[in-house]
C-alpha positions as CSV (number, residue, x, y, z in Angstrom):
1,M,-75.9,-110.7,-19.2
2,T,-76.2,-109.6,-15.5
3,A,-74.6,-111.4,-12.6
4,I,-77.9,-113.0,-11.6
5,D,-78.4,-114.4,-15.1
6,R,-75.3,-116.6,-14.9
7,G,-75.4,-120.4,-14.4
8,P,-75.5,-122.6,-12.6
9,A,-73.8,-124.4,-15.4
10,H,-73.7,-128.2,-15.6
11,T,-70.3,-128.2,-13.8
12,S,-70.9,-125.5,-11.3
13,T,-70.8,-126.2,-7.6
14,V,-74.0,-126.7,-5.7
15,A,-74.0,-126.1,-1.9
16,V,-76.6,-127.9,0.3
17,I,-77.0,-126.7,3.8
18,G,-78.7,-129.1,6.2
19,T,-78.0,-132.8,5.9
20,G,-81.2,-134.5,7.1
21,T,-83.3,-136.7,4.8
22,M,-84.3,-133.8,2.5
23,G,-80.9,-132.3,2.3
24,Q,-79.4,-135.6,1.4
25,G,-82.0,-136.2,-1.2
26,I,-81.4,-132.8,-2.9
27,A,-77.7,-133.3,-2.8
28,Q,-78.2,-136.7,-4.5
29,V,-80.3,-135.1,-7.3
30,A,-77.7,-132.5,-8.0
31,L,-74.9,-135.1,-7.9
32,V,-76.5,-137.4,-10.4
33,A,-77.1,-134.4,-12.6
34,G,-73.4,-133.8,-12.8
35,H,-72.7,-131.1,-10.3
36,P,-70.0,-130.9,-7.7
37,V,-71.8,-130.8,-4.3
38,R,-70.6,-129.4,-1.0
39,L,-72.5,-130.4,2.1
40,Y,-72.6,-128.3,5.2
41,D,-74.3,-128.8,8.5
42,A,-73.9,-126.8,11.7
43,A,-73.9,-130.0,13.8
44,P,-70.3,-131.5,13.8
45,G,-70.1,-134.8,12.0
46,R,-73.5,-134.6,10.3
47,A,-72.1,-133.7,6.9
48,D,-69.7,-136.7,7.0
49,H,-72.6,-139.0,8.0
50,A,-74.6,-137.6,5.1
51,V,-71.9,-138.5,2.6
52,G,-72.0,-142.1,3.8
53,A,-75.8,-142.2,3.6
54,I,-75.8,-140.8,0.0
55,A,-73.0,-143.3,-1.0
56,A,-75.2,-146.1,0.3
57,R,-78.2,-144.9,-1.6
58,L,-76.2,-144.6,-4.9
59,G,-74.9,-148.1,-4.2
60,R,-78.5,-149.4,-4.1
61,L,-79.2,-147.8,-7.4
62,V,-76.3,-149.6,-8.9
63,D,-77.5,-152.9,-7.4
64,K,-80.9,-152.2,-9.1
65,G,-79.4,-151.4,-12.4
66,R,-80.5,-147.8,-12.3
67,L,-77.0,-146.4,-12.2
68,T,-73.7,-147.7,-13.5
69,A,-70.8,-148.2,-11.1
70,A,-68.7,-145.8,-13.0
71,D,-71.4,-143.1,-12.7
72,R,-71.7,-143.7,-9.0
73,D,-68.0,-143.4,-8.5
74,A,-67.9,-140.2,-10.5
75,A,-70.7,-138.8,-8.5
76,L,-69.1,-139.6,-5.2
77,G,-65.9,-138.0,-6.5
78,R,-67.8,-134.8,-6.8
79,L,-69.3,-135.0,-3.3
80,A,-67.5,-133.4,-0.3
81,P,-68.5,-132.4,3.2
82,V,-67.3,-129.1,4.6
83,A,-66.8,-128.1,8.2
84,A,-67.2,-124.4,7.9
85,I,-69.7,-122.2,5.9
86,E,-66.7,-120.3,4.5
87,E,-65.9,-123.4,2.4
88,L,-69.0,-122.8,0.4
89,A,-67.5,-119.7,-1.2
90,G,-67.3,-121.2,-4.7
91,A,-70.9,-122.2,-5.0
92,E,-73.2,-120.8,-7.7
93,L,-76.3,-122.3,-6.2
94,A,-76.9,-122.8,-2.5
95,I,-80.0,-124.7,-1.2
96,E,-81.0,-124.7,2.4
97,A,-82.9,-127.6,4.1
98,I,-82.6,-126.8,7.8
99,L,-85.3,-126.6,10.4
100,E,-88.5,-124.6,9.7
101,E,-87.8,-121.6,11.8
102,L,-87.7,-118.1,10.2
103,G,-85.0,-116.7,12.4
104,A,-82.7,-119.7,11.9
105,K,-83.1,-119.5,8.1
106,Q,-82.5,-115.7,8.0
107,E,-79.4,-116.1,10.2
108,L,-78.1,-118.8,7.9
109,F,-78.6,-116.9,4.7
110,T,-77.2,-113.7,6.1
111,A,-74.0,-115.6,6.9
112,L,-74.1,-117.3,3.5
113,E,-74.5,-114.1,1.7
114,S,-71.2,-112.8,3.0
115,V,-69.4,-115.8,1.7
116,V,-70.8,-116.7,-1.8
117,P,-70.4,-114.4,-4.8
118,D,-73.2,-112.0,-5.8
119,H,-74.2,-114.2,-8.7
120,C,-74.8,-117.2,-6.5
121,L,-78.5,-118.2,-6.4
122,L,-79.8,-118.6,-2.9
123,A,-82.7,-121.1,-2.4
124,T,-84.8,-122.3,0.5
125,N,-86.6,-125.6,0.6
126,T,-89.2,-124.4,3.0
127,S,-92.6,-125.8,2.8
128,S,-94.4,-123.5,5.2
129,L,-92.5,-120.2,5.7
130,S,-92.8,-117.1,3.5
131,V,-90.0,-116.9,0.9
132,T,-90.4,-113.2,1.0
133,A,-89.9,-113.1,4.8
134,V,-86.8,-115.2,4.7
135,A,-85.3,-112.9,2.0
136,G,-86.2,-109.8,4.0
137,A,-83.0,-110.0,6.0
138,L,-80.7,-110.2,2.9
139,R,-78.6,-107.6,1.1
140,L,-79.6,-108.9,-2.3
141,P,-83.1,-110.4,-1.9
142,D,-83.6,-110.4,-5.7
143,R,-81.5,-113.5,-6.0
144,F,-83.4,-115.4,-3.4
145,I,-85.9,-118.1,-4.5
146,G,-88.0,-121.0,-3.0
147,L,-87.2,-124.5,-4.3
148,H,-89.7,-126.7,-2.6
149,F,-88.7,-130.4,-3.3
150,F,-91.0,-133.2,-2.2
151,N,-89.8,-136.0,0.0
152,P,-88.1,-138.3,-1.1
153,A,-86.4,-135.8,-3.4
154,P,-84.7,-138.3,-5.7
155,L,-88.0,-140.1,-6.4
156,L,-90.7,-137.4,-6.5
157,P,-90.6,-135.3,-9.7
158,L,-92.3,-132.1,-8.6
159,V,-90.4,-128.9,-7.5
160,E,-92.3,-125.7,-6.7
161,V,-90.3,-122.7,-7.8
162,V,-91.5,-120.0,-5.5
163,R,-90.9,-116.4,-6.4
164,G,-90.8,-114.0,-3.4
165,A,-91.9,-110.4,-3.6
166,A,-88.3,-109.2,-4.2
167,T,-87.2,-112.1,-6.4
168,D,-85.9,-111.0,-9.8
169,Q,-87.5,-112.7,-12.8
170,A,-84.1,-113.8,-14.1
171,A,-83.4,-115.6,-10.8
172,A,-86.8,-117.4,-11.0
173,D,-86.1,-118.4,-14.7
174,R,-82.6,-119.6,-13.8
175,A,-83.9,-121.7,-10.9
176,Y,-86.7,-123.1,-13.1
177,A,-84.2,-124.1,-15.9
178,T,-81.8,-125.7,-13.4
179,V,-84.5,-127.9,-11.8
180,A,-85.7,-128.9,-15.3
181,A,-82.1,-129.8,-16.3
182,W,-82.0,-132.1,-13.3
183,G,-84.9,-134.1,-14.7
184,K,-87.5,-132.7,-12.3
185,T,-90.9,-131.2,-13.1
186,P,-90.8,-127.6,-12.0
187,V,-93.9,-125.4,-11.6
188,R,-93.9,-121.7,-11.0
189,C,-95.8,-120.2,-8.1
190,A,-96.2,-117.0,-6.1
191,D,-95.1,-116.7,-2.5
192,T,-98.4,-117.6,-0.8
193,P,-99.2,-119.7,2.2
194,G,-98.8,-123.4,1.3
195,F,-97.6,-122.5,-2.2
196,I,-99.6,-124.7,-4.7
197,V,-99.7,-128.2,-3.2
198,N,-100.0,-127.6,0.5
199,R,-102.6,-124.9,-0.1
200,L,-104.8,-126.8,-2.5
201,A,-104.5,-130.2,-0.8
202,R,-106.1,-129.0,2.5
203,P,-109.7,-130.1,1.6
204,F,-108.5,-133.6,0.7
205,Y,-107.7,-134.1,4.4
206,A,-110.1,-131.6,6.0
207,E,-113.3,-133.0,4.4
208,A,-112.5,-136.6,5.3
209,F,-111.7,-135.6,8.9
210,R,-115.0,-133.6,9.1
211,V,-117.0,-136.5,7.8
212,H,-115.4,-138.7,10.4
213,E,-116.0,-136.1,13.2
214,E,-119.7,-136.2,12.2
215,R,-119.5,-140.0,12.6
216,A,-120.8,-140.5,9.1
217,A,-118.2,-143.2,8.5
218,D,-115.1,-144.7,10.1
219,P,-111.6,-143.8,8.7
220,A,-111.1,-147.1,6.9
221,T,-114.4,-146.7,5.0
222,I,-113.7,-143.1,4.1
223,D,-110.3,-144.0,2.8
224,A,-111.8,-146.9,0.8
225,V,-114.5,-144.6,-0.8
226,L,-111.9,-141.9,-1.8
227,R,-109.6,-144.6,-3.3
228,E,-112.1,-146.9,-4.9
229,S,-114.7,-144.4,-6.0
230,G,-112.7,-141.1,-6.1
231,G,-109.6,-142.6,-7.7
232,F,-107.1,-141.2,-5.2
233,R,-104.0,-143.4,-4.7
234,M,-104.3,-143.3,-0.9
235,G,-107.0,-142.2,1.5
236,P,-106.4,-139.2,3.8
237,F,-106.3,-141.2,7.0
238,E,-103.7,-143.7,5.8
239,L,-101.7,-141.0,4.0
240,T,-101.5,-138.8,7.1
241,D,-100.4,-141.8,9.1
242,L,-97.6,-142.2,6.6
243,I,-96.7,-138.5,6.5
244,G,-96.9,-138.1,10.2
245,Q,-100.0,-136.6,12.0
246,D,-97.7,-134.0,13.6
247,V,-96.3,-132.9,10.3
248,N,-99.6,-132.8,8.4
249,E,-101.4,-131.0,11.2
250,A,-98.6,-128.5,11.5
251,V,-98.8,-127.6,7.8
252,T,-102.6,-127.3,8.0
253,R,-102.3,-125.0,11.1
254,S,-99.6,-122.9,9.4
255,V,-101.7,-122.3,6.3
256,W,-104.8,-121.5,8.4
257,E,-102.8,-119.0,10.6
258,S,-101.2,-117.5,7.5
259,F,-104.7,-116.9,6.0
260,F,-105.8,-115.2,9.3
261,H,-108.0,-118.1,10.4
262,D,-110.0,-118.3,7.2
263,P,-112.7,-120.9,7.9
264,K,-111.9,-122.7,4.6
265,F,-108.6,-123.8,6.1
266,T,-109.8,-124.6,9.7
267,P,-107.8,-127.6,11.1
268,S,-109.3,-130.7,12.5
269,L,-110.0,-131.1,16.2
270,A,-109.8,-134.9,15.8
271,Q,-106.3,-134.7,14.2
272,R,-105.2,-132.2,16.9
273,Q,-106.2,-134.8,19.6
274,L,-104.1,-137.5,17.8
275,V,-101.1,-135.2,17.9
276,D,-101.6,-134.3,21.5
277,A,-101.8,-138.0,22.3
278,G,-98.5,-138.7,20.6
279,R,-100.3,-140.8,18.0
280,H,-98.3,-139.5,15.0
281,G,-98.8,-142.4,12.7
282,R,-96.5,-145.2,11.5
283,K,-93.4,-143.6,13.1
284,S,-95.0,-143.8,16.5
285,G,-96.8,-147.1,16.0
286,H,-100.3,-145.6,16.1
287,G,-102.2,-142.8,14.4
288,W,-105.7,-143.1,12.9
289,F,-104.8,-146.8,12.7
290,D,-102.8,-149.2,14.8
291,H,-99.5,-150.0,13.1
292,A,-98.2,-152.7,15.4
293,E,-96.9,-155.7,13.5
294,D,-99.7,-157.9,14.7
295,A,-102.4,-155.4,14.4
296,P,-105.2,-156.3,11.8
297,R,-105.8,-153.9,9.0
298,P,-109.2,-152.3,9.6
299,A,-111.7,-153.2,6.8
300,P,-114.1,-150.7,5.3
301,H,-117.8,-151.1,5.9
302,T,-119.1,-153.2,3.0
303,A,-122.7,-154.2,2.5
304,E,-123.7,-157.8,2.3
305,P,-125.1,-159.1,-1.0
306,C,-128.5,-157.8,-1.9
307,E,-131.0,-158.5,-4.7
308,A,-130.9,-156.1,-7.6
309,P,-134.2,-154.6,-9.0
310,D,-135.5,-155.7,-12.4
311,K,-135.9,-152.2,-13.6
312,V,-135.4,-148.5,-12.6
313,V,-137.0,-145.4,-13.9
314,L,-134.8,-142.6,-15.2
315,H,-136.0,-139.0,-14.8
316,G,-133.9,-136.5,-16.7
317,D,-130.1,-136.4,-16.9
318,L,-127.9,-137.8,-14.1
319,G,-125.2,-135.1,-14.9
320,P,-121.8,-136.3,-13.7
321,A,-123.3,-139.7,-13.1
322,A,-124.7,-140.1,-16.6
323,A,-122.5,-143.1,-17.3
324,L,-124.4,-145.2,-14.8
325,V,-127.4,-145.5,-17.2
326,G,-125.4,-147.5,-19.7
327,L,-123.8,-149.6,-16.9
328,I,-127.2,-150.4,-15.6
329,E,-128.5,-151.5,-19.0
330,E,-125.4,-153.6,-19.5
331,A,-126.1,-155.4,-16.3
332,G,-129.5,-156.5,-17.7
333,I,-131.6,-154.1,-15.7
334,T,-134.3,-152.3,-17.6
335,V,-134.1,-148.5,-17.6
336,V,-137.5,-146.8,-18.3
337,R,-136.9,-143.3,-19.4
338,E,-139.4,-140.6,-18.4
339,P,-139.6,-137.1,-19.8
340,R,-136.8,-134.8,-18.8
341,S,-137.2,-133.2,-15.3
342,A,-135.4,-130.4,-13.6
343,A,-133.2,-132.7,-11.4
344,G,-132.1,-136.0,-12.9
345,H,-132.5,-139.1,-10.7
346,L,-133.4,-142.7,-10.8
347,V,-136.5,-144.2,-9.1
348,L,-136.5,-147.6,-7.5
349,P,-139.4,-150.0,-8.0
350,D,-141.0,-148.9,-4.7
351,G,-140.9,-145.3,-5.7
352,T,-137.8,-144.2,-3.7
353,P,-135.7,-141.6,-5.6
354,L,-132.0,-142.5,-6.0
355,S,-129.7,-139.6,-7.0
356,L,-126.2,-138.3,-7.1
357,T,-125.6,-136.1,-4.0
358,D,-126.0,-132.5,-4.8
359,G,-124.5,-131.1,-1.6
360,S,-127.6,-131.2,0.4
361,P,-128.4,-133.9,2.9
362,A,-130.7,-136.7,1.8
363,T,-132.8,-136.0,4.9
364,A,-133.6,-132.5,3.7
365,D,-137.3,-133.1,4.4
366,R,-139.4,-136.1,5.5
367,A,-139.3,-137.8,2.1
368,A,-137.7,-141.2,1.5
369,R,-134.7,-140.8,-0.8
370,I,-131.2,-142.2,-1.2
371,H,-128.1,-140.4,-2.3
372,F,-125.0,-142.0,-3.9
373,D,-121.6,-140.4,-4.1
374,L,-119.5,-139.0,-6.9
375,A,-117.0,-141.3,-8.7
376,L,-114.0,-140.4,-10.8
377,D,-115.2,-143.0,-13.4
378,Y,-118.3,-145.0,-12.7
379,R,-117.2,-147.8,-15.0
380,S,-113.9,-148.4,-13.3
381,A,-114.9,-147.5,-9.7
382,S,-115.0,-150.6,-7.5
383,R,-116.9,-149.0,-4.6
384,I,-119.9,-146.7,-4.3
385,A,-121.1,-145.0,-1.1
386,L,-124.8,-144.6,-0.4
387,A,-126.5,-142.3,2.1
388,P,-130.2,-142.9,2.8
389,S,-132.5,-140.4,4.3
390,G,-134.1,-141.1,7.6
391,A,-137.4,-142.0,5.9
392,A,-135.9,-144.5,3.5
393,S,-137.0,-148.0,4.3
394,P,-134.5,-150.8,4.8
395,E,-136.0,-152.6,1.8
396,S,-135.3,-149.5,-0.4
397,V,-131.7,-149.4,0.9
398,R,-131.2,-153.1,0.1
399,T,-132.5,-152.5,-3.4
400,A,-130.2,-149.6,-4.0
401,I,-127.3,-151.7,-2.7
402,G,-128.3,-154.6,-5.0
403,L,-128.4,-152.2,-8.0
404,F,-124.8,-151.1,-7.6
405,Q,-123.7,-154.6,-6.7
406,A,-125.1,-155.8,-10.0
407,L,-122.7,-153.3,-11.6
408,G,-119.8,-155.0,-10.0
409,K,-119.4,-152.5,-7.2
410,Q,-118.9,-152.9,-3.5
411,V,-121.2,-150.7,-1.5
412,S,-120.6,-148.7,1.7
413,V,-123.6,-147.3,3.4
414,V,-122.7,-144.2,5.3
415,R,-124.7,-141.8,7.6
416,D,-126.4,-139.0,5.7
417,V,-124.1,-135.9,5.6
418,P,-124.3,-133.1,3.1
419,G,-122.1,-133.8,0.0
420,M,-121.2,-137.2,1.3
421,I,-117.4,-138.0,0.8
422,V,-116.0,-137.7,-2.7
423,A,-118.4,-135.0,-4.0
424,R,-117.7,-132.5,-1.2
425,T,-114.0,-133.2,-1.4
426,V,-113.7,-132.8,-5.1
427,A,-116.0,-129.7,-5.2
428,M,-113.7,-128.0,-2.6
429,L,-110.5,-129.0,-4.5
430,V,-111.9,-127.5,-7.7
431,D,-112.9,-124.3,-5.9
432,F,-109.5,-123.9,-4.2
433,A,-107.8,-124.4,-7.6
434,L,-109.9,-121.8,-9.4
435,D,-109.4,-119.3,-6.6
436,A,-105.6,-119.8,-6.7
437,V,-105.5,-119.3,-10.4
438,A,-107.6,-116.1,-10.1
439,R,-105.2,-114.8,-7.5
440,E,-102.3,-115.6,-9.8
441,V,-100.7,-118.1,-7.4
442,A,-99.9,-120.2,-10.4
443,S,-101.0,-120.9,-14.0
444,P,-103.8,-123.4,-14.7
445,Q,-101.3,-125.8,-16.2
446,D,-99.0,-125.5,-13.3
447,V,-101.8,-126.0,-10.8
448,D,-102.9,-129.3,-12.4
449,T,-99.3,-130.5,-12.9
450,A,-98.5,-129.8,-9.3
451,M,-101.5,-131.7,-8.0
452,R,-100.9,-134.7,-10.3
453,S,-97.2,-134.9,-9.8
454,G,-96.9,-133.7,-6.2
455,V,-99.7,-135.6,-4.5
456,N,-100.7,-138.1,-7.2
457,Y,-104.2,-136.9,-7.7
458,P,-106.0,-138.9,-10.4
459,R,-106.9,-135.7,-12.2
460,G,-105.8,-132.1,-12.0
461,P,-108.5,-130.2,-10.0
462,L,-109.1,-127.7,-12.9
463,E,-109.4,-130.6,-15.4
464,W,-111.8,-132.3,-13.0
465,G,-113.8,-129.1,-12.7
466,E,-114.2,-128.8,-16.4
467,E,-115.5,-132.3,-16.6
468,L,-118.0,-131.8,-13.8
469,G,-119.0,-128.3,-14.9
470,A,-118.5,-125.2,-12.9
471,R,-122.3,-124.9,-12.3
472,W,-122.4,-128.3,-10.7
473,V,-119.5,-127.5,-8.4
474,R,-120.9,-124.1,-7.5
475,D,-124.4,-125.4,-6.8
476,T,-122.9,-128.3,-4.7
477,L,-120.9,-125.8,-2.6
478,R,-123.9,-123.5,-2.2
479,R,-126.0,-126.3,-0.8
480,L,-123.1,-127.3,1.5
481,H,-123.0,-123.7,2.6
482,D,-126.7,-123.8,3.4
483,S,-126.1,-126.7,5.7
484,Y,-122.9,-125.3,7.2
485,P,-123.2,-121.4,7.0
486,T,-119.7,-120.7,8.4
487,G,-118.1,-119.5,5.1
488,R,-116.1,-122.7,4.7
489,Y,-118.1,-123.8,1.7
490,A,-119.0,-120.4,0.2
491,P,-118.1,-120.6,-3.5
492,S,-115.2,-118.4,-4.5
493,Q,-115.8,-115.5,-6.8
494,A,-113.7,-117.3,-9.4
495,L,-116.0,-120.3,-9.4
496,I,-119.1,-118.0,-9.4
497,R,-117.7,-116.2,-12.5
498,R,-116.9,-119.5,-14.3
499,A,-120.3,-120.9,-13.6
500,A,-122.0,-117.7,-14.8
501,L,-120.0,-117.9,-18.0
502,Q,-121.1,-121.5,-18.6
503,E,-124.7,-120.4,-18.2
504,E,-124.3,-117.6,-20.7
505,L,-122.9,-120.0,-23.3
506,L,-125.9,-122.4,-23.0
């Protein structure tokens, strides 16, 4: 067994450097797992304050019955602040959670390396910097690893275990095993901009912001559609107000710059303006929404009740929306089936086609047609978005609204934009995930685990892609690319290969 293979054992000392919210959370996790923990902060008095804050949080766990008083007392007995970095000499794992500046982190680890033993595992909690770059200043970069916890660390299960270019496999295995022993959900990933979650989550924010910038819908409506049709726990506007617009925009900009301004990662001008205006979300009292105590919560656009049609005509297969046919019949509306056609769609009594968005705008020509958006599960979805073409009559739109209302759905009518809201978002998420796996950023299982556990997606993007079919995702993105020929929506080679393979198997 080499030095790097050792520990940290259950009773080994863990050092946490940086005692802000994240540092305190990581220290709490290690304490509850049974480790002695030493806290260090360069600012005088900060480590002592952190001990008090951790004690208060453990006390609240006791009050809630989640921790016994004896276990709390034992944990606090293992917790100690230190005034000098030299007092971390006995640590076998040191985790840094200081400010996101490369020079500051390199300076810290250079100093730490001269104090701790050679078998001590060194870890950074960075969310945006290169693990390889931080390790570049070290004498022993092979023992350096990224351990990216999510905030709040005691509550959120995911930890990204990031292997830098010089990281030894034994160090990565040791870090992974340690995090798992702490009751967390570790995922392995390569040192790439944004790691897994912050790389793959960009379209969730970016597509919503772009739809808003095109004035297709307001933030409250876009959030509602992504929650109530897409199945996401929170919409991107309310979520970024919670995270902080400055924080979220900085991550987006960092990933974009790290990928040399790849158009797939282009930041939002509207979000940049919020940051410039000091509207950072809940913490500043205003972001996309007004968070003053007396401010009303903005309501999504919801159509008034409309009369449902007696029957619709089904042409071909509705693809990912096939479940709608059974729901329509259950609602007592007759479905007349016509011979299979190349593109599946419904036809309203006045002859207007009603179809799932395919990535192209409904107003692709002068024809009257209405698109509806993708849903995670059409049976459980409580809201559906509709986008009529310019030629669709008000009567046709009311009939389409009534059809979905008869299925128990609220309806939001949005301006016609390619791919609407949920469809373009999900297609991009699937494409980003396939591309990341092809580039060996992470395994398929770790990608889906990270997105479910780290950002609470209703489905892993790869699993979602399998359900939708790679051909549907590819064709949706190709049509989006036709409308926006910037490269942003160009399907990745991984998606193109997956779709071609599906076609070969048919």
